[in-house]
C-alpha positions as CSV (number, residue, x, y, z in Angstrom):
1,M,-63.6,-27.2,43.7
2,S,-61.3,-27.1,46.6
3,R,-59.4,-23.5,46.8
4,I,-57.0,-25.2,49.0
5,G,-56.4,-28.3,46.6
6,Q,-56.2,-26.2,43.4
7,A,-53.2,-24.4,44.7
8,I,-49.9,-25.4,43.4
9,I,-46.8,-26.0,45.6
10,K,-43.3,-24.4,44.5
11,I,-40.2,-26.7,45.2
12,P,-37.5,-24.8,47.2
13,D,-34.1,-24.8,46.2
14,G,-32.1,-27.7,47.7
15,T,-35.3,-29.9,48.2
16,E,-36.1,-33.1,46.8
17,V,-39.5,-34.5,46.2
18,K,-40.8,-38.1,44.8
19,H,-43.7,-39.6,44.8
20,E,-43.9,-43.2,45.0
21,G,-47.7,-45.2,45.4
22,N,-49.2,-43.9,48.2
23,S,-46.7,-42.0,50.0
24,F,-44.9,-38.4,49.0
25,W,-41.5,-38.0,50.1
26,A,-39.3,-34.8,50.6
27,K,-35.8,-34.2,51.7
28,G,-34.1,-31.0,52.1
29,L,-31.8,-29.0,54.7
30,K,-33.9,-30.0,57.9
31,G,-34.4,-33.8,57.2
32,E,-36.8,-36.2,55.2
33,L,-40.7,-36.2,55.5
34,T,-43.0,-38.3,54.2
35,A,-46.8,-38.0,53.5
36,P,-49.6,-40.4,53.1
37,I,-51.3,-39.8,49.9
38,S,-54.8,-41.6,49.1
39,E,-55.1,-43.6,45.8
40,S,-58.0,-41.5,44.5
41,I,-55.6,-38.1,44.3
42,N,-53.1,-37.5,41.6
43,I,-50.0,-35.8,42.2
44,V,-47.7,-33.9,39.5
45,I,-44.5,-33.0,39.6
46,Q,-42.6,-31.0,37.1
47,D,-40.6,-27.9,36.3
48,G,-40.2,-27.0,40.2
49,I,-44.1,-27.2,40.7
50,I,-46.2,-29.6,42.7
51,S,-50.0,-29.9,41.7
52,V,-52.5,-32.0,43.3
53,E,-55.6,-33.5,41.5
54,P,-58.5,-35.4,42.0
55,K,-59.0,-38.5,39.7
56,N,-62.7,-38.4,40.2
57,D,-65.2,-36.1,41.3
58,T,-67.1,-37.7,44.6
59,L,-67.6,-36.0,47.6
60,K,-65.1,-38.2,49.3
61,V,-62.3,-37.4,47.1
62,K,-63.1,-33.6,47.3
63,A,-63.3,-33.8,50.9
64,I,-59.3,-35.4,51.1
65,W,-58.1,-33.2,47.9
66,G,-57.2,-30.1,50.2
67,T,-55.9,-32.0,53.3
68,T,-53.5,-34.3,50.9
69,R,-52.3,-30.7,49.2
70,A,-51.8,-29.4,52.8
71,L,-49.9,-32.5,53.8
72,I,-47.4,-31.9,51.2
73,N,-47.1,-28.7,51.7
74,N,-46.2,-29.1,55.4
75,A,-43.8,-31.9,54.3
76,V,-42.0,-29.6,51.8
77,S,-42.0,-26.2,54.1
78,G,-41.2,-28.4,56.9
79,V,-37.8,-29.9,55.4
80,S,-37.0,-26.4,53.7
81,V,-37.6,-23.9,56.3
82,G,-38.9,-25.9,59.2
83,F,-41.6,-24.7,61.8
84,T,-41.0,-23.1,65.1
85,K,-43.4,-22.5,68.3
86,D,-42.4,-19.9,71.1
87,M,-43.8,-20.7,74.4
88,E,-43.5,-18.9,77.9
89,I,-43.7,-19.8,81.4
90,V,-45.7,-17.3,83.8
91,G,-46.0,-17.4,87.2
92,V,-43.9,-16.5,90.4
93,G,-41.3,-19.2,91.1
94,Y,-42.3,-21.0,87.7
95,R,-39.2,-22.1,85.5
96,G,-37.6,-24.4,82.8
97,A,-34.2,-25.7,82.3
98,L,-33.2,-27.8,79.4
99,Q,-30.7,-30.9,80.7
100,G,-29.5,-32.5,77.8
101,K,-32.7,-34.3,76.1
102,V,-34.8,-33.7,79.0
103,L,-36.9,-30.3,79.7
104,S,-37.0,-29.8,83.6
105,L,-39.8,-27.7,84.7
106,S,-40.7,-26.2,88.0
107,L,-44.4,-25.4,88.3
108,G,-45.3,-24.8,91.5
109,L,-45.8,-28.3,92.1
110,S,-44.2,-30.6,94.9
111,H,-41.6,-32.3,92.4
112,S,-40.4,-30.5,89.1
113,V,-42.1,-32.0,85.7
114,E,-39.5,-34.0,83.5
115,I,-40.0,-34.5,79.9
116,D,-38.1,-36.2,77.3
117,V,-37.8,-34.4,73.8
118,P,-38.9,-36.8,71.3
119,E,-36.4,-37.3,68.1
120,G,-36.6,-35.0,65.5
121,I,-37.7,-32.0,68.0
122,Q,-35.3,-29.6,69.4
123,V,-35.8,-27.1,72.4
124,K,-34.0,-23.9,72.9
125,M,-34.4,-22.3,76.3
126,D,-34.2,-17.9,76.0
127,G,-33.5,-17.5,79.7
128,N,-35.6,-19.6,82.5
129,T,-39.2,-18.5,81.3
130,K,-39.2,-18.7,77.8
131,F,-38.5,-21.4,75.2
132,T,-38.7,-22.3,71.4
133,I,-39.7,-25.9,70.3
134,S,-38.7,-26.2,66.7
135,S,-39.3,-29.0,64.0
136,A,-39.7,-30.2,60.4
137,D,-42.9,-31.8,61.2
138,K,-45.5,-29.9,62.0
139,Q,-47.9,-32.3,63.2
140,K,-45.1,-33.6,65.7
141,L,-44.3,-30.2,66.7
142,G,-47.8,-29.0,67.5
143,E,-48.4,-32.6,69.4
144,F,-45.3,-31.9,71.6
145,A,-46.2,-28.3,72.3
146,S,-49.9,-29.3,73.4
147,M,-48.3,-32.0,75.6
148,V,-45.9,-29.6,77.4
149,R,-48.7,-26.7,77.7
150,S,-51.3,-29.4,79.2
151,K,-48.7,-29.8,82.3
152,R,-49.9,-26.6,83.8
153,P,-52.3,-24.7,81.5
154,P,-52.6,-20.8,82.0
155,E,-55.5,-20.3,84.8
156,P,-58.1,-17.5,84.5
157,F,-57.3,-15.6,87.5
158,K,-53.7,-14.6,87.2
159,G,-52.7,-15.8,84.1
160,K,-50.0,-18.5,85.6
161,G,-49.1,-21.3,83.8
162,I,-47.7,-22.4,80.1
163,R,-48.5,-20.7,77.4
164,Y,-48.0,-19.9,73.4
165,A,-46.2,-16.5,73.4
166,N,-48.8,-14.9,71.2
167,E,-51.6,-16.3,73.2
168,F,-54.1,-14.2,75.0
169,I,-55.7,-15.5,78.1
170,L,-59.4,-14.3,78.7
171,R,-59.0,-13.1,82.5
172,K,-61.9,-13.9,85.0
173,E,-63.0,-11.0,87.6
174,G,-62.0,-11.7,91.2
175,K,-64.5,-12.5,94.1
176,K,-66.1,-8.8,95.2
177,K,-66.2,-8.0,98.6
Protein backbone atom coordinates (compact mmCIF):
# COMPACT_ATOMS: atom_id res chain seq x y z
CA MET A 1 0.00 0.00 0.00
CA SER A 2 1.23 3.43 -0.90
CA ARG A 3 0.85 5.83 2.03
CA ILE A 4 0.96 8.80 -0.33
CA GLY A 5 -1.35 7.20 -2.90
CA GLN A 6 -4.13 6.37 -0.46
CA ALA A 7 -4.31 9.87 1.07
CA ILE A 8 -7.34 11.86 -0.06
CA ILE A 9 -7.18 15.33 -1.65
CA LYS A 10 -9.68 17.97 -0.52
CA ILE A 11 -10.85 20.32 -3.26
CA PRO A 12 -10.61 23.95 -2.03
CA ASP A 13 -13.45 26.43 -2.58
CA GLY A 14 -13.34 28.14 -5.97
CA THR A 15 -11.47 25.28 -7.62
CA GLU A 16 -12.93 23.23 -10.49
CA VAL A 17 -11.60 19.73 -11.26
CA LYS A 18 -12.34 17.27 -14.05
CA HIS A 19 -11.02 13.85 -15.09
CA GLU A 20 -11.20 12.98 -18.78
CA GLY A 21 -9.45 9.95 -20.23
CA ASN A 22 -5.73 10.14 -19.47
CA SER A 23 -5.64 13.67 -18.10
CA PHE A 24 -6.72 15.49 -14.96
CA TRP A 25 -7.73 19.16 -15.26
CA ALA A 26 -7.87 21.76 -12.48
CA LYS A 27 -8.91 25.42 -12.68
CA GLY A 28 -8.75 28.01 -9.92
CA LEU A 29 -7.76 31.56 -9.02
CA LYS A 30 -4.14 31.11 -10.15
CA GLY A 31 -4.92 29.55 -13.55
CA GLU A 32 -5.41 26.14 -15.17
CA LEU A 33 -3.22 23.03 -14.98
CA THR A 34 -3.41 19.52 -16.35
CA ALA A 35 -1.75 16.40 -15.00
CA PRO A 36 -1.18 13.15 -16.93
CA ILE A 37 -2.97 10.06 -15.60
CA SER A 38 -2.02 6.46 -16.32
CA GLU A 39 -4.84 4.23 -17.59
CA SER A 40 -4.06 1.81 -14.73
CA ILE A 41 -5.12 4.41 -12.12
CA ASN A 42 -8.73 5.21 -11.23
CA ILE A 43 -9.69 8.74 -10.10
CA VAL A 44 -12.86 9.22 -8.01
CA ILE A 45 -14.19 12.78 -7.55
CA GLN A 46 -17.16 13.18 -5.21
CA ASP A 47 -18.31 15.46 -2.35
CA GLY A 48 -15.30 17.80 -2.68
CA ILE A 49 -12.79 14.96 -2.27
CA ILE A 50 -10.48 13.31 -4.80
CA SER A 51 -9.27 9.77 -4.17
CA VAL A 52 -6.75 7.91 -6.30
CA GLU A 53 -7.03 4.12 -6.54
CA PRO A 54 -5.06 1.51 -8.50
CA LYS A 55 -7.05 -0.70 -10.89
CA ASN A 56 -4.89 -3.77 -10.22
CA ASP A 57 -2.12 -4.88 -7.86
CA THR A 58 0.98 -5.15 -10.06
CA LEU A 59 4.34 -3.61 -9.13
CA LYS A 60 4.22 -1.08 -11.98
CA VAL A 61 0.80 0.21 -10.92
CA LYS A 62 1.91 0.47 -7.28
CA ALA A 63 4.91 2.53 -8.40
CA ILE A 64 2.73 4.96 -10.39
CA TRP A 65 -0.02 5.24 -7.76
CA GLY A 66 1.73 7.65 -5.34
CA THR A 67 3.27 9.67 -8.17
CA THR A 68 -0.12 10.20 -9.81
CA ARG A 69 -1.67 11.31 -6.51
CA ALA A 70 1.23 13.77 -5.98
CA LEU A 71 0.80 15.23 -9.49
CA ILE A 72 -2.94 15.72 -8.89
CA ASN A 73 -2.31 17.30 -5.48
CA ASN A 74 0.28 19.68 -6.97
CA ALA A 75 -2.17 20.72 -9.69
CA VAL A 76 -4.99 21.37 -7.20
CA SER A 77 -2.70 23.24 -4.77
CA GLY A 78 -1.12 25.21 -7.58
CA VAL A 79 -4.34 26.59 -9.04
CA SER A 80 -5.76 27.48 -5.62
CA VAL A 81 -2.76 28.72 -3.60
CA GLY A 82 0.28 28.62 -5.90
CA PHE A 83 3.93 27.93 -5.10
CA THR A 84 6.82 30.30 -4.34
CA LYS A 85 10.59 30.12 -4.00
CA ASP A 86 12.57 32.84 -2.27
CA MET A 87 16.09 33.39 -3.59
CA GLU A 88 18.95 35.68 -2.68
CA ILE A 89 22.11 36.93 -4.36
CA VAL A 90 25.19 37.02 -2.10
CA GLY A 91 28.44 38.76 -3.02
CA VAL A 92 30.02 42.20 -3.26
CA GLY A 93 28.71 43.91 -6.40
CA TYR A 94 26.26 41.09 -7.16
CA ARG A 95 22.73 42.36 -7.83
CA GLY A 96 19.64 41.77 -9.87
CA ALA A 97 16.96 43.83 -11.58
CA LEU A 98 13.71 43.06 -13.33
CA GLN A 99 13.11 44.87 -16.63
CA GLY A 100 9.68 43.87 -17.89
CA LYS A 101 9.82 40.10 -18.44
CA VAL A 102 13.65 39.96 -18.36
CA LEU A 103 15.63 39.22 -15.19
CA SER A 104 19.01 40.98 -15.42
CA LEU A 105 21.72 39.70 -13.04
CA SER A 106 25.15 41.27 -12.38
CA LEU A 107 27.20 38.36 -11.06
CA GLY A 108 30.81 39.51 -11.29
CA LEU A 109 31.14 38.48 -14.92
CA SER A 110 32.26 40.78 -17.75
CA HIS A 111 28.63 41.04 -18.85
CA SER A 112 25.24 40.98 -17.16
CA VAL A 113 23.25 37.77 -17.43
CA GLU A 114 19.83 38.29 -19.05
CA ILE A 115 17.16 35.64 -18.39
CA ASP A 116 13.74 35.73 -20.06
CA VAL A 117 10.99 34.91 -17.55
CA PRO A 118 8.77 32.16 -19.06
CA GLU A 119 5.01 32.44 -19.37
CA GLY A 120 3.19 31.44 -16.18
CA ILE A 121 6.05 32.47 -13.85
CA GLN A 122 6.18 35.75 -11.93
CA VAL A 123 9.38 37.28 -10.49
CA LYS A 124 9.21 39.95 -7.78
CA MET A 125 12.36 41.81 -6.71
CA ASP A 126 12.74 42.72 -3.01
CA GLY A 127 15.60 45.20 -3.24
CA ASN A 128 18.74 44.42 -5.26
CA THR A 129 19.67 41.05 -3.79
CA LYS A 130 16.44 39.26 -2.89
CA PHE A 131 13.72 38.03 -5.21
CA THR A 132 10.71 35.76 -5.14
CA ILE A 133 9.68 33.44 -7.96
CA SER A 134 6.05 32.28 -7.98
CA SER A 135 3.93 30.09 -10.22
CA ALA A 136 0.95 27.74 -10.20
CA ASP A 137 3.03 24.95 -11.80
CA LYS A 138 5.42 23.46 -9.24
CA GLN A 139 7.59 21.72 -11.84
CA LYS A 140 8.06 24.83 -14.01
CA LEU A 141 8.86 26.86 -10.90
CA GLY A 142 11.53 24.42 -9.73
CA GLU A 143 13.12 24.20 -13.18
CA PHE A 144 13.28 27.99 -13.57
CA ALA A 145 14.67 28.54 -10.05
CA SER A 146 17.30 25.86 -10.65
CA MET A 147 18.28 27.43 -13.97
CA VAL A 148 18.65 30.88 -12.36
CA ARG A 149 20.75 29.36 -9.54
CA SER A 150 22.98 27.59 -12.09
CA LYS A 151 24.11 30.96 -13.53
CA ARG A 152 26.30 31.44 -10.42
CA PRO A 153 25.91 28.65 -7.84
CA PRO A 154 27.16 29.41 -4.32
CA GLU A 155 30.85 28.66 -3.92
CA PRO A 156 32.07 26.91 -0.75
CA PHE A 157 34.76 29.36 0.40
CA LYS A 158 32.99 32.72 0.70
CA GLY A 159 29.42 31.60 -0.10
CA LYS A 160 29.08 34.03 -3.02
CA GLY A 161 26.46 33.29 -5.67
CA ILE A 162 22.72 32.78 -6.10
CA ARG A 163 21.02 30.54 -3.53
CA TYR A 164 17.63 29.62 -2.20
CA ALA A 165 16.73 31.73 0.86
CA ASN A 166 16.67 28.78 3.27
CA GLU A 167 19.65 26.93 1.72
CA PHE A 168 22.63 26.12 3.94
CA ILE A 169 26.01 26.31 2.23
CA LEU A 170 28.67 24.08 3.76
CA ARG A 171 31.74 26.32 3.96
CA LYS A 172 35.30 25.10 3.48
CA GLU A 173 38.29 26.36 5.37
CA GLY A 174 40.82 28.36 3.36
CA LYS A 175 44.54 27.65 3.02
CA LYS A 176 46.64 27.65 6.17
CA LYS A 177 49.86 29.63 6.31
